[in-house]
PDBQT receptor file of N, H, CA, C and O in Angstrom, charges set to zero:
ATOM      1  N   UNK A   1      96.978  84.640 119.119  1.00  0.00    +0.000 N 
ATOM      2  CA  UNK A   1      96.979  83.348 119.752  1.00  0.00    +0.000 C 
ATOM      3  C   UNK A   1      98.413  82.870 119.840  1.00  0.00    +0.000 C 
ATOM      4  O   UNK A   1      99.276  83.327 119.091  1.00  0.00    +0.000 OA
ATOM      5  N   UNK A   2      98.663  81.959 120.748  1.00  0.00    +0.000 N 
ATOM      6  H   UNK A   2      97.961  81.588 121.357  1.00  0.00    +0.000 HD
ATOM      7  CA  UNK A   2     100.015  81.438 120.888  1.00  0.00    +0.000 C 
ATOM      8  C   UNK A   2     100.204  80.205 119.999  1.00  0.00    +0.000 C 
ATOM      9  O   UNK A   2      99.258  79.713 119.385  1.00  0.00    +0.000 OA
ATOM     10  N   UNK A   3     101.439  79.723 119.947  1.00  0.00    +0.000 N 
ATOM     11  H   UNK A   3     102.208  80.123 120.447  1.00  0.00    +0.000 HD
ATOM     12  CA  UNK A   3     101.774  78.610 119.058  1.00  0.00    +0.000 C 
ATOM     13  C   UNK A   3     100.969  77.349 119.380  1.00  0.00    +0.000 C 
ATOM     14  O   UNK A   3     100.464  76.682 118.477  1.00  0.00    +0.000 OA
ATOM     15  N   UNK A   4     100.853  77.032 120.651  1.00  0.00    +0.000 N 
ATOM     16  H   UNK A   4     101.263  77.574 121.385  1.00  0.00    +0.000 HD
ATOM     17  CA  UNK A   4     100.132  75.821 121.069  1.00  0.00    +0.000 C 
ATOM     18  C   UNK A   4      98.667  75.871 120.628  1.00  0.00    +0.000 C 
ATOM     19  O   UNK A   4      98.138  74.894 120.096  1.00  0.00    +0.000 OA
ATOM     20  N   UNK A   5      98.027  77.004 120.851  1.00  0.00    +0.000 N 
ATOM     21  H   UNK A   5      98.457  77.797 121.283  1.00  0.00    +0.000 HD
ATOM     22  CA  UNK A   5      96.624  77.172 120.469  1.00  0.00    +0.000 C 
ATOM     23  C   UNK A   5      96.472  77.122 118.947  1.00  0.00    +0.000 C 
ATOM     24  O   UNK A   5      95.532  76.513 118.437  1.00  0.00    +0.000 OA
ATOM     25  N   UNK A   6      97.391  77.757 118.227  1.00  0.00    +0.000 N 
ATOM     26  H   UNK A   6      98.154  78.252 118.641  1.00  0.00    +0.000 HD
ATOM     27  CA  UNK A   6      97.330  77.763 116.763  1.00  0.00    +0.000 C 
ATOM     28  C   UNK A   6      97.462  76.348 116.206  1.00  0.00    +0.000 C 
ATOM     29  O   UNK A   6      96.750  75.976 115.274  1.00  0.00    +0.000 OA
ATOM     30  N   UNK A   7      98.368  75.567 116.774  1.00  0.00    +0.000 N 
ATOM     31  H   UNK A   7      98.947  75.870 117.531  1.00  0.00    +0.000 HD
ATOM     32  CA  UNK A   7      98.553  74.190 116.295  1.00  0.00    +0.000 C 
ATOM     33  C   UNK A   7      97.313  73.342 116.553  1.00  0.00    +0.000 C 
ATOM     34  O   UNK A   7      96.913  72.553 115.698  1.00  0.00    +0.000 OA
ATOM     35  N   UNK A   8      96.707  73.498 117.717  1.00  0.00    +0.000 N 
ATOM     36  H   UNK A   8      97.032  74.139 118.412  1.00  0.00    +0.000 HD
ATOM     37  CA  UNK A   8      95.500  72.730 118.045  1.00  0.00    +0.000 C 
ATOM     38  C   UNK A   8      94.334  73.149 117.152  1.00  0.00    +0.000 C 
ATOM     39  O   UNK A   8      93.614  72.295 116.636  1.00  0.00    +0.000 OA
ATOM     40  N   UNK A   9      94.146  74.439 116.969  1.00  0.00    +0.000 N 
ATOM     41  H   UNK A   9      94.731  75.133 117.388  1.00  0.00    +0.000 HD
ATOM     42  CA  UNK A   9      93.055  74.961 116.140  1.00  0.00    +0.000 C 
ATOM     43  C   UNK A   9      93.244  74.542 114.681  1.00  0.00    +0.000 C 
ATOM     44  O   UNK A   9      92.280  74.186 114.003  1.00  0.00    +0.000 OA
ATOM     45  N   UNK A  10      94.482  74.587 114.205  1.00  0.00    +0.000 N 
ATOM     46  H   UNK A  10      95.264  74.877 114.756  1.00  0.00    +0.000 HD
ATOM     47  CA  UNK A  10      94.790  74.183 112.828  1.00  0.00    +0.000 C 
ATOM     48  C   UNK A  10      94.451  72.717 112.606  1.00  0.00    +0.000 C 
ATOM     49  O   UNK A  10      93.928  72.340 111.557  1.00  0.00    +0.000 OA
ATOM     50  N   UNK A  11      94.750  71.907 113.589  1.00  0.00    +0.000 N 
ATOM     51  H   UNK A  11      95.175  72.213 114.441  1.00  0.00    +0.000 HD
ATOM     52  CA  UNK A  11      94.455  70.477 113.480  1.00  0.00    +0.000 C 
ATOM     53  C   UNK A  11      92.952  70.238 113.340  1.00  0.00    +0.000 C 
ATOM     54  O   UNK A  11      92.531  69.394 112.550  1.00  0.00    +0.000 OA
ATOM     55  N   UNK A  12      92.156  70.964 114.089  1.00  0.00    +0.000 N 
ATOM     56  H   UNK A  12      92.498  71.650 114.731  1.00  0.00    +0.000 HD
ATOM     57  CA  UNK A  12      90.693  70.837 114.026  1.00  0.00    +0.000 C 
ATOM     58  C   UNK A  12      90.154  71.321 112.683  1.00  0.00    +0.000 C 
ATOM     59  O   UNK A  12      89.280  70.686 112.092  1.00  0.00    +0.000 OA
ATOM     60  N   UNK A  13      90.680  72.450 112.206  1.00  0.00    +0.000 N 
ATOM     61  H   UNK A  13      91.390  72.966 112.686  1.00  0.00    +0.000 HD
ATOM     62  CA  UNK A  13      90.185  73.054 110.956  1.00  0.00    +0.000 C 
ATOM     63  C   UNK A  13      90.754  72.421 109.694  1.00  0.00    +0.000 C 
ATOM     64  O   UNK A  13      90.155  72.514 108.623  1.00  0.00    +0.000 OA
ATOM     65  N   UNK A  14      91.908  71.781 109.820  1.00  0.00    +0.000 N 
ATOM     66  H   UNK A  14      92.395  71.706 110.690  1.00  0.00    +0.000 HD
ATOM     67  CA  UNK A  14      92.584  71.279 108.632  1.00  0.00    +0.000 C 
ATOM     68  C   UNK A  14      93.440  72.336 107.980  1.00  0.00    +0.000 C 
ATOM     69  O   UNK A  14      93.782  72.229 106.802  1.00  0.00    +0.000 OA
ATOM     70  N   UNK A  15      93.793  73.371 108.751  1.00  0.00    +0.000 N 
ATOM     71  H   UNK A  15      93.515  73.458 109.707  1.00  0.00    +0.000 HD
ATOM     72  CA  UNK A  15      94.654  74.428 108.240  1.00  0.00    +0.000 C 
ATOM     73  C   UNK A  15      96.079  74.249 108.734  1.00  0.00    +0.000 C 
ATOM     74  O   UNK A  15      96.468  73.169 109.179  1.00  0.00    +0.000 OA
ATOM     75  N   UNK A  16      96.847  75.320 108.648  1.00  0.00    +0.000 N 
ATOM     76  H   UNK A  16      96.531  76.197 108.286  1.00  0.00    +0.000 HD
ATOM     77  CA  UNK A  16      98.249  75.293 109.061  1.00  0.00    +0.000 C 
ATOM     78  C   UNK A  16      98.525  76.432 110.038  1.00  0.00    +0.000 C 
ATOM     79  O   UNK A  16      98.100  77.563 109.799  1.00  0.00    +0.000 OA
ATOM     80  N   UNK A  17      99.237  76.150 111.143  1.00  0.00    +0.000 N 
ATOM     81  H   UNK A  17      99.582  75.232 111.336  1.00  0.00    +0.000 HD
ATOM     82  CA  UNK A  17      99.656  77.237 112.022  1.00  0.00    +0.000 C 
ATOM     83  C   UNK A  17     100.719  78.065 111.312  1.00  0.00    +0.000 C 
ATOM     84  O   UNK A  17     101.538  77.526 110.567  1.00  0.00    +0.000 OA
ATOM     85  N   UNK A  18     100.706  79.360 111.542  1.00  0.00    +0.000 N 
ATOM     86  H   UNK A  18     100.041  79.798 112.148  1.00  0.00    +0.000 HD
ATOM     87  CA  UNK A  18     101.635  80.254 110.845  1.00  0.00    +0.000 C 
ATOM     88  C   UNK A  18     101.974  81.427 111.745  1.00  0.00    +0.000 C 
ATOM     89  O   UNK A  18     101.076  82.075 112.284  1.00  0.00    +0.000 OA
ATOM     90  N   UNK A  19     103.247  81.706 111.912  1.00  0.00    +0.000 N 
ATOM     91  H   UNK A  19     103.976  81.180 111.474  1.00  0.00    +0.000 HD
ATOM     92  CA  UNK A  19     103.657  82.855 112.705  1.00  0.00    +0.000 C 
ATOM     93  C   UNK A  19     103.770  84.068 111.794  1.00  0.00    +0.000 C 
ATOM     94  O   UNK A  19     104.549  84.081 110.841  1.00  0.00    +0.000 OA
ATOM     95  N   UNK A  20     102.976  85.086 112.106  1.00  0.00    +0.000 N 
ATOM     96  H   UNK A  20     102.343  85.076 112.880  1.00  0.00    +0.000 HD
ATOM     97  CA  UNK A  20     102.950  86.271 111.250  1.00  0.00    +0.000 C 
ATOM     98  C   UNK A  20     103.985  87.310 111.652  1.00  0.00    +0.000 C 
ATOM     99  O   UNK A  20     104.081  88.363 111.022  1.00  0.00    +0.000 OA
ATOM    100  N   UNK A  21     104.753  87.028 112.685  1.00  0.00    +0.000 N 
ATOM    101  H   UNK A  21     104.675  86.173 113.197  1.00  0.00    +0.000 HD
ATOM    102  CA  UNK A  21     105.770  87.957 113.162  1.00  0.00    +0.000 C 
ATOM    103  C   UNK A  21     105.409  88.459 114.548  1.00  0.00    +0.000 C 
ATOM    104  O   UNK A  21     104.234  88.504 114.914  1.00  0.00    +0.000 OA
ATOM    105  N   UNK A  22     106.409  88.832 115.310  1.00  0.00    +0.000 N 
ATOM    106  H   UNK A  22     107.363  88.796 115.013  1.00  0.00    +0.000 HD
ATOM    107  CA  UNK A  22     106.157  89.349 116.653  1.00  0.00    +0.000 C 
ATOM    108  C   UNK A  22     105.512  88.336 117.570  1.00  0.00    +0.000 C 
ATOM    109  O   UNK A  22     104.789  88.710 118.494  1.00  0.00    +0.000 OA
ATOM    110  N   UNK A  23     105.759  87.054 117.332  1.00  0.00    +0.000 N 
ATOM    111  H   UNK A  23     106.346  86.750 116.581  1.00  0.00    +0.000 HD
ATOM    112  CA  UNK A  23     105.189  85.950 118.112  1.00  0.00    +0.000 C 
ATOM    113  C   UNK A  23     103.655  85.926 118.047  1.00  0.00    +0.000 C 
ATOM    114  O   UNK A  23     102.996  85.480 118.986  1.00  0.00    +0.000 OA
ATOM    115  N   UNK A  24     103.106  86.399 116.952  1.00  0.00    +0.000 N 
ATOM    116  H   UNK A  24     103.641  86.760 116.188  1.00  0.00    +0.000 HD
ATOM    117  CA  UNK A  24     101.662  86.336 116.714  1.00  0.00    +0.000 C 
ATOM    118  C   UNK A  24     101.392  85.156 115.793  1.00  0.00    +0.000 C 
ATOM    119  O   UNK A  24     101.946  85.077 114.696  1.00  0.00    +0.000 OA
ATOM    120  N   UNK A  25     100.545  84.246 116.237  1.00  0.00    +0.000 N 
ATOM    121  H   UNK A  25     100.095  84.311 117.128  1.00  0.00    +0.000 HD
ATOM    122  CA  UNK A  25     100.241  83.031 115.486  1.00  0.00    +0.000 C 
ATOM    123  C   UNK A  25      98.843  83.097 114.907  1.00  0.00    +0.000 C 
ATOM    124  O   UNK A  25      97.914  83.590 115.547  1.00  0.00    +0.000 OA
ATOM    125  N   UNK A  26      98.704  82.602 113.704  1.00  0.00    +0.000 N 
ATOM    126  H   UNK A  26      99.458  82.202 113.184  1.00  0.00    +0.000 HD
ATOM    127  CA  UNK A  26      97.429  82.510 112.995  1.00  0.00    +0.000 C 
ATOM    128  C   UNK A  26      97.228  81.073 112.531  1.00  0.00    +0.000 C 
ATOM    129  O   UNK A  26      98.151  80.258 112.563  1.00  0.00    +0.000 OA
ATOM    130  N   UNK A  27      96.022  80.785 112.106  1.00  0.00    +0.000 N 
ATOM    131  H   UNK A  27      95.273  81.447 112.081  1.00  0.00    +0.000 HD
ATOM    132  CA  UNK A  27      95.753  79.555 111.378  1.00  0.00    +0.000 C 
ATOM    133  C   UNK A  27      95.402  79.973 109.960  1.00  0.00    +0.000 C 
ATOM    134  O   UNK A  27      94.540  80.826 109.754  1.00  0.00    +0.000 OA
ATOM    135  N   UNK A  28      96.067  79.375 108.988  1.00  0.00    +0.000 N 
ATOM    136  H   UNK A  28      96.767  78.681 109.156  1.00  0.00    +0.000 HD
ATOM    137  CA  UNK A  28      95.852  79.689 107.579  1.00  0.00    +0.000 C 
ATOM    138  C   UNK A  28      95.259  78.456 106.902  1.00  0.00    +0.000 C 
ATOM    139  O   UNK A  28      95.791  77.352 107.016  1.00  0.00    +0.000 OA
ATOM    140  N   UNK A  29      94.155  78.663 106.201  1.00  0.00    +0.000 N 
ATOM    141  H   UNK A  29      93.722  79.560 106.109  1.00  0.00    +0.000 HD
ATOM    142  CA  UNK A  29      93.477  77.553 105.538  1.00  0.00    +0.000 C 
ATOM    143  C   UNK A  29      93.237  77.905 104.069  1.00  0.00    +0.000 C 
ATOM    144  O   UNK A  29      92.659  78.946 103.754  1.00  0.00    +0.000 OA
ATOM    145  N   UNK A  30      93.684  77.031 103.188  1.00  0.00    +0.000 N 
ATOM    146  H   UNK A  30      94.153  76.186 103.445  1.00  0.00    +0.000 HD
ATOM    147  CA  UNK A  30      93.429  77.187 101.755  1.00  0.00    +0.000 C 
ATOM    148  C   UNK A  30      92.137  76.443 101.425  1.00  0.00    +0.000 C 
ATOM    149  O   UNK A  30      91.957  75.297 101.838  1.00  0.00    +0.000 OA
ATOM    150  N   UNK A  31      91.238  77.090 100.680  1.00  0.00    +0.000 N 
ATOM    151  H   UNK A  31      91.384  78.021 100.345  1.00  0.00    +0.000 HD
ATOM    152  CA  UNK A  31      89.982  76.451 100.299  1.00  0.00    +0.000 C 
ATOM    153  C   UNK A  31      90.136  75.764  98.941  1.00  0.00    +0.000 C 
ATOM    154  O   UNK A  31      91.090  76.024  98.207  1.00  0.00    +0.000 OA
ATOM    155  N   UNK A  32      89.202  74.903  98.624  1.00  0.00    +0.000 N 
ATOM    156  H   UNK A  32      88.427  74.692  99.221  1.00  0.00    +0.000 HD
ATOM    157  CA  UNK A  32      89.276  74.154  97.362  1.00  0.00    +0.000 C 
ATOM    158  C   UNK A  32      89.133  75.054  96.139  1.00  0.00    +0.000 C 
ATOM    159  O   UNK A  32      89.543  74.671  95.043  1.00  0.00    +0.000 OA
ATOM    160  N   UNK A  33      88.559  76.242  96.306  1.00  0.00    +0.000 N 
ATOM    161  H   UNK A  33      88.226  76.553  97.196  1.00  0.00    +0.000 HD
ATOM    162  CA  UNK A  33      88.406  77.154  95.168  1.00  0.00    +0.000 C 
ATOM    163  C   UNK A  33      89.503  78.219  95.103  1.00  0.00    +0.000 C 
ATOM    164  O   UNK A  33      89.382  79.189  94.355  1.00  0.00    +0.000 OA
ATOM    165  N   UNK A  34      90.584  78.037  95.894  1.00  0.00    +0.000 N 
ATOM    166  H   UNK A  34      90.682  77.249  96.501  1.00  0.00    +0.000 HD
ATOM    167  CA  UNK A  34      91.740  78.926  95.790  1.00  0.00    +0.000 C 
ATOM    168  C   UNK A  34      91.778  80.079  96.769  1.00  0.00    +0.000 C 
ATOM    169  O   UNK A  34      92.774  80.800  96.824  1.00  0.00    +0.000 OA
ATOM    170  N   UNK A  35      90.717  80.277  97.548  1.00  0.00    +0.000 N 
ATOM    171  H   UNK A  35      89.908  79.691  97.503  1.00  0.00    +0.000 HD
ATOM    172  CA  UNK A  35      90.740  81.353  98.538  1.00  0.00    +0.000 C 
ATOM    173  C   UNK A  35      91.608  80.952  99.725  1.00  0.00    +0.000 C 
ATOM    174  O   UNK A  35      91.901  79.773  99.923  1.00  0.00    +0.000 OA
ATOM    175  N   UNK A  36      92.013  81.942 100.507  1.00  0.00    +0.000 N 
ATOM    176  H   UNK A  36      91.775  82.900 100.346  1.00  0.00    +0.000 HD
ATOM    177  CA  UNK A  36      92.778  81.713 101.730  1.00  0.00    +0.000 C 
ATOM    178  C   UNK A  36      92.006  82.383 102.865  1.00  0.00    +0.000 C 
ATOM    179  O   UNK A  36      91.600  83.541 102.759  1.00  0.00    +0.000 OA
ATOM    180  N   UNK A  37      91.812  81.632 103.954  1.00  0.00    +0.000 N 
ATOM    181  H   UNK A  37      92.142  80.692 104.039  1.00  0.00    +0.000 HD
ATOM    182  CA  UNK A  37      91.121  82.147 105.129  1.00  0.00    +0.000 C 
ATOM    183  C   UNK A  37      92.115  82.103 106.282  1.00  0.00    +0.000 C 
ATOM    184  O   UNK A  37      92.766  81.083 106.506  1.00  0.00    +0.000 OA
ATOM    185  N   UNK A  38      92.232  83.221 107.020  1.00  0.00    +0.000 N 
ATOM    186  H   UNK A  38      91.703  84.050 106.837  1.00  0.00    +0.000 HD
ATOM    187  CA  UNK A  38      93.099  83.241 108.198  1.00  0.00    +0.000 C 
ATOM    188  C   UNK A  38      92.243  83.460 109.439  1.00  0.00    +0.000 C 
ATOM    189  O   UNK A  38      91.241  84.174 109.410  1.00  0.00    +0.000 OA
ATOM    190  N   UNK A  39      92.666  82.828 110.526  1.00  0.00    +0.000 N 
ATOM    191  H   UNK A  39      93.480  82.248 110.550  1.00  0.00    +0.000 HD
ATOM    192  CA  UNK A  39      91.967  82.920 111.804  1.00  0.00    +0.000 C 
ATOM    193  C   UNK A  39      92.951  83.381 112.865  1.00  0.00    +0.000 C 
ATOM    194  O   UNK A  39      94.049  82.837 112.979  1.00  0.00    +0.000 OA
ATOM    195  N   UNK A  40      92.562  84.378 113.636  1.00  0.00    +0.000 N 
ATOM    196  H   UNK A  40      91.670  84.820 113.543  1.00  0.00    +0.000 HD
ATOM    197  CA  UNK A  40      93.335  84.793 114.800  1.00  0.00    +0.000 C 
ATOM    198  C   UNK A  40      92.368  84.847 115.977  1.00  0.00    +0.000 C 
ATOM    199  O   UNK A  40      91.196  84.495 115.841  1.00  0.00    +0.000 OA
ATOM    200  N   UNK A  41      92.861  85.287 117.127  1.00  0.00    +0.000 N 
ATOM    201  H   UNK A  41      93.813  85.573 117.237  1.00  0.00    +0.000 HD
ATOM    202  CA  UNK A  41      91.977  85.454 118.280  1.00  0.00    +0.000 C 
ATOM    203  C   UNK A  41      90.978  86.583 118.074  1.00  0.00    +0.000 C 
ATOM    204  O   UNK A  41      89.949  86.631 118.748  1.00  0.00    +0.000 OA
ATOM    205  N   UNK A  42      91.272  87.490 117.151  1.00  0.00    +0.000 N 
ATOM    206  H   UNK A  42      92.108  87.451 116.604  1.00  0.00    +0.000 HD
ATOM    207  CA  UNK A  42      90.476  88.699 117.014  1.00  0.00    +0.000 C 
ATOM    208  C   UNK A  42      89.707  88.838 115.713  1.00  0.00    +0.000 C 
ATOM    209  O   UNK A  42      88.718  89.568 115.653  1.00  0.00    +0.000 OA
ATOM    210  N   UNK A  43      90.152  88.143 114.666  1.00  0.00    +0.000 N 
ATOM    211  H   UNK A  43      90.955  87.550 114.715  1.00  0.00    +0.000 HD
ATOM    212  CA  UNK A  43      89.539  88.371 113.356  1.00  0.00    +0.000 C 
ATOM    213  C   UNK A  43      89.694  87.153 112.445  1.00  0.00    +0.000 C 
ATOM    214  O   UNK A  43      90.673  86.412 112.524  1.00  0.00    +0.000 OA
ATOM    215  N   UNK A  44      88.708  86.975 111.589  1.00  0.00    +0.000 N 
ATOM    216  H   UNK A  44      87.912  87.577 111.525  1.00  0.00    +0.000 HD
ATOM    217  CA  UNK A  44      88.771  85.990 110.504  1.00  0.00    +0.000 C 
ATOM    218  C   UNK A  44      88.841  86.803 109.219  1.00  0.00    +0.000 C 
ATOM    219  O   UNK A  44      88.018  87.693 109.001  1.00  0.00    +0.000 OA
ATOM    220  N   UNK A  45      89.825  86.503 108.358  1.00  0.00    +0.000 N 
ATOM    221  H   UNK A  45      90.493  85.780 108.535  1.00  0.00    +0.000 HD
ATOM    222  CA  UNK A  45      90.007  87.279 107.127  1.00  0.00    +0.000 C 
ATOM    223  C   UNK A  45      89.989  86.345 105.932  1.00  0.00    +0.000 C 
ATOM    224  O   UNK A  45      90.602  85.278 105.945  1.00  0.00    +0.000 OA
ATOM    225  N   UNK A  46      89.274  86.766 104.900  1.00  0.00    +0.000 N 
ATOM    226  H   UNK A  46      88.775  87.633 104.890  1.00  0.00    +0.000 HD
ATOM    227  CA  UNK A  46      89.226  86.021 103.638  1.00  0.00    +0.000 C 
ATOM    228  C   UNK A  46      90.038  86.773 102.593  1.00  0.00    +0.000 C 
ATOM    229  O   UNK A  46      89.939  87.993 102.466  1.00  0.00    +0.000 OA
ATOM    230  N   UNK A  47      90.839  86.021 101.851  1.00  0.00    +0.000 N 
ATOM    231  H   UNK A  47      90.919  85.030 101.954  1.00  0.00    +0.000 HD
ATOM    232  CA  UNK A  47      91.611  86.554 100.723  1.00  0.00    +0.000 C 
ATOM    233  C   UNK A  47      91.167  85.812  99.470  1.00  0.00    +0.000 C 
ATOM    234  O   UNK A  47      90.860  84.622  99.538  1.00  0.00    +0.000 OA
ATOM    235  N   UNK A  48      91.129  86.480  98.349  1.00  0.00    +0.000 N 
ATOM    236  H   UNK A  48      91.379  87.447  98.294  1.00  0.00    +0.000 HD
ATOM    237  CA  UNK A  48      90.682  85.884  97.090  1.00  0.00    +0.000 C 
ATOM    238  C   UNK A  48      91.608  84.775  96.593  1.00  0.00    +0.000 C 
ATOM    239  O   UNK A  48      91.171  83.845  95.916  1.00  0.00    +0.000 OA
ATOM    240  N   UNK A  49      92.902  84.884  96.941  1.00  0.00    +0.000 N 
ATOM    241  H   UNK A  49      93.258  85.640  97.492  1.00  0.00    +0.000 HD
ATOM    242  CA  UNK A  49      93.885  83.924  96.442  1.00  0.00    +0.000 C 
ATOM    243  C   UNK A  49      95.109  83.926  97.354  1.00  0.00    +0.000 C 
ATOM    244  O   UNK A  49      95.210  84.748  98.265  1.00  0.00    +0.000 OA
ATOM    245  N   UNK A  50      96.019  83.021  97.109  1.00  0.00    +0.000 N 
ATOM    246  H   UNK A  50      95.937  82.353  96.369  1.00  0.00    +0.000 HD
ATOM    247  CA  UNK A  50      97.282  82.973  97.853  1.00  0.00    +0.000 C 
ATOM    248  C   UNK A  50      98.079  84.250  97.595  1.00  0.00    +0.000 C 
ATOM    249  O   UNK A  50      98.690  84.803  98.509  1.00  0.00    +0.000 OA
ATOM    250  N   UNK A  51      98.068  84.711  96.350  1.00  0.00    +0.000 N 
ATOM    251  H   UNK A  51      97.572  84.262  95.608  1.00  0.00    +0.000 HD
ATOM    252  CA  UNK A  51      98.770  85.960  96.010  1.00  0.00    +0.000 C 
ATOM    253  C   UNK A  51      98.192  87.140  96.785  1.00  0.00    +0.000 C 
ATOM    254  O   UNK A  51      98.941  87.974  97.294  1.00  0.00    +0.000 OA
ATOM    255  N   UNK A  52      96.873  87.214  96.879  1.00  0.00    +0.000 N 
ATOM    256  H   UNK A  52      96.265  86.536  96.466  1.00  0.00    +0.000 HD
ATOM    257  CA  UNK A  52      96.228  88.292  97.642  1.00  0.00    +0.000 C 
ATOM    258  C   UNK A  52      96.627  88.212  99.113  1.00  0.00    +0.000 C 
ATOM    259  O   UNK A  52      96.864  89.238  99.750  1.00  0.00    +0.000 OA
ATOM    260  N   UNK A  53      96.700  86.998  99.654  1.00  0.00    +0.000 N 
ATOM    261  H   UNK A  53      96.507  86.164  99.136  1.00  0.00    +0.000 HD
ATOM    262  CA  UNK A  53      97.139  86.807 101.039  1.00  0.00    +0.000 C 
ATOM    263  C   UNK A  53      98.567  87.325 101.221  1.00  0.00    +0.000 C 
ATOM    264  O   UNK A  53      98.849  88.064 102.165  1.00  0.00    +0.000 OA
ATOM    265  N   UNK A  54      99.445  86.943 100.332  1.00  0.00    +0.000 N 
ATOM    266  H   UNK A  54      99.216  86.344  99.566  1.00  0.00    +0.000 HD
ATOM    267  CA  UNK A  54     100.842  87.366 100.430  1.00  0.00    +0.000 C 
ATOM    268  C   UNK A  54     101.000  88.873 100.305  1.00  0.00    +0.000 C 
ATOM    269  O   UNK A  54     101.957  89.442 100.831  1.00  0.00    +0.000 OA
ATOM    270  N   UNK A  55     100.065  89.530  99.607  1.00  0.00    +0.000 N 
ATOM    271  H   UNK A  55      99.288  89.068  99.180  1.00  0.00    +0.000 HD
ATOM    272  CA  UNK A  55     100.108  90.986  99.437  1.00  0.00    +0.000 C 
ATOM    273  C   UNK A  55      99.162  91.719 100.388  1.00  0.00    +0.000 C 
ATOM    274  O   UNK A  55      98.962  92.926 100.259  1.00  0.00    +0.000 OA
ATOM    275  N   UNK A  56      98.576  90.984 101.347  1.00  0.00    +0.000 N 
ATOM    276  H   UNK A  56      98.739  90.003 101.452  1.00  0.00    +0.000 HD
ATOM    277  CA  UNK A  56      97.643  91.531 102.335  1.00  0.00    +0.000 C 
ATOM    278  C   UNK A  56      96.489  92.305 101.688  1.00  0.00    +0.000 C 
ATOM    279  O   UNK A  56      96.134  93.396 102.134  1.00  0.00    +0.000 OA
ATOM    280  N   UNK A  57      95.917  91.730 100.640  1.00  0.00    +0.000 N 
ATOM    281  H   UNK A  57      96.205  90.844 100.278  1.00  0.00    +0.000 HD
ATOM    282  CA  UNK A  57      94.762  92.331  99.960  1.00  0.00    +0.000 C 
ATOM    283  C   UNK A  57      93.505  91.587 100.398  1.00  0.00    +0.000 C 
ATOM    284  O   UNK A  57      93.063  90.638  99.751  1.00  0.00    +0.000 OA
ATOM    285  N   UNK A  58      92.945  92.042 101.510  1.00  0.00    +0.000 N 
ATOM    286  H   UNK A  58      93.304  92.813 102.036  1.00  0.00    +0.000 HD
ATOM    287  CA  UNK A  58      91.801  91.368 102.104  1.00  0.00    +0.000 C 
ATOM    288  C   UNK A  58      90.543  91.524 101.262  1.00  0.00    +0.000 C 
ATOM    289  O   UNK A  58      90.279  92.590 100.708  1.00  0.00    +0.000 OA
ATOM    290  N   UNK A  59      89.776  90.452 101.176  1.00  0.00    +0.000 N 
ATOM    291  H   UNK A  59      89.990  89.585 101.626  1.00  0.00    +0.000 HD
ATOM    292  CA  UNK A  59      88.483  90.505 100.498  1.00  0.00    +0.000 C 
ATOM    293  C   UNK A  59      87.416  90.933 101.495  1.00  0.00    +0.000 C 
ATOM    294  O   UNK A  59      86.636  91.846 101.224  1.00  0.00    +0.000 OA
ATOM    295  N   UNK A  60      87.383  90.277 102.644  1.00  0.00    +0.000 N 
ATOM    296  H   UNK A  60      88.017  89.536 102.865  1.00  0.00    +0.000 HD
ATOM    297  CA  UNK A  60      86.467  90.649 103.706  1.00  0.00    +0.000 C 
ATOM    298  C   UNK A  60      86.975  90.113 105.028  1.00  0.00    +0.000 C 
ATOM    299  O   UNK A  60      87.834  89.233 105.063  1.00  0.00    +0.000 OA
ATOM    300  N   UNK A  61      86.436  90.650 106.121  1.00  0.00    +0.000 N 
ATOM    301  H   UNK A  61      85.738  91.365 106.092  1.00  0.00    +0.000 HD
ATOM    302  CA  UNK A  61      86.861  90.194 107.437  1.00  0.00    +0.000 C 
ATOM    303  C   UNK A  61      85.690  90.223 108.406  1.00  0.00    +0.000 C 
ATOM    304  O   UNK A  61      84.713  90.944 108.211  1.00  0.00    +0.000 OA
ATOM    305  N   UNK A  62      85.814  89.425 109.446  1.00  0.00    +0.000 N 
ATOM    306  H   UNK A  62      86.609  88.838 109.604  1.00  0.00    +0.000 HD
ATOM    307  CA  UNK A  62      84.830  89.393 110.527  1.00  0.00    +0.000 C 
ATOM    308  C   UNK A  62      85.615  89.556 111.827  1.00  0.00    +0.000 C 
ATOM    309  O   UNK A  62      86.484  88.743 112.141  1.00  0.00    +0.000 OA
ATOM    310  N   UNK A  63      85.307  90.604 112.572  1.00  0.00    +0.000 N 
ATOM    311  H   UNK A  63      84.602  91.265 112.316  1.00  0.00    +0.000 HD
ATOM    312  CA  UNK A  63      85.973  90.857 113.842  1.00  0.00    +0.000 C 
ATOM    313  C   UNK A  63      85.300  89.999 114.912  1.00  0.00    +0.000 C 
ATOM    314  O   UNK A  63      84.076  89.997 115.045  1.00  0.00    +0.000 OA
ATOM    315  N   UNK A  64      86.123  89.268 115.674  1.00  0.00    +0.000 N 
ATOM    316  H   UNK A  64      87.117  89.270 115.566  1.00  0.00    +0.000 HD
ATOM    317  CA  UNK A  64      85.608  88.374 116.698  1.00  0.00    +0.000 C 
ATOM    318  C   UNK A  64      85.568  89.049 118.055  1.00  0.00    +0.000 C 
ATOM    319  O   UNK A  64      84.587  88.920 118.787  1.00  0.00    +0.000 OA
ATOM    320  N   UNK A  65      86.627  89.767 118.397  1.00  0.00    +0.000 N 
ATOM    321  H   UNK A  65      87.425  89.872 117.803  1.00  0.00    +0.000 HD
ATOM    322  CA  UNK A  65      86.744  90.364 119.737  1.00  0.00    +0.000 C 
ATOM    323  C   UNK A  65      86.129  91.741 119.783  1.00  0.00    +0.000 C 
ATOM    324  O   UNK A  65      86.138  92.386 120.831  1.00  0.00    +0.000 OA
TER     325      UNK A  65
């Protein structure tokens, strides 16, 4: 997704737009129990913690496209 779409989607979800590199934008949302959920145009990914997110240790994912 592009920056504009990420910012709008983040506002709706209560997450934060984040550029993952190569002009690829995601929405990153921290949950109240410490998990991190990322949203892109193609996939939603759950991480057990912020540390797992930073180390790309996915817990589960759902492919959208």
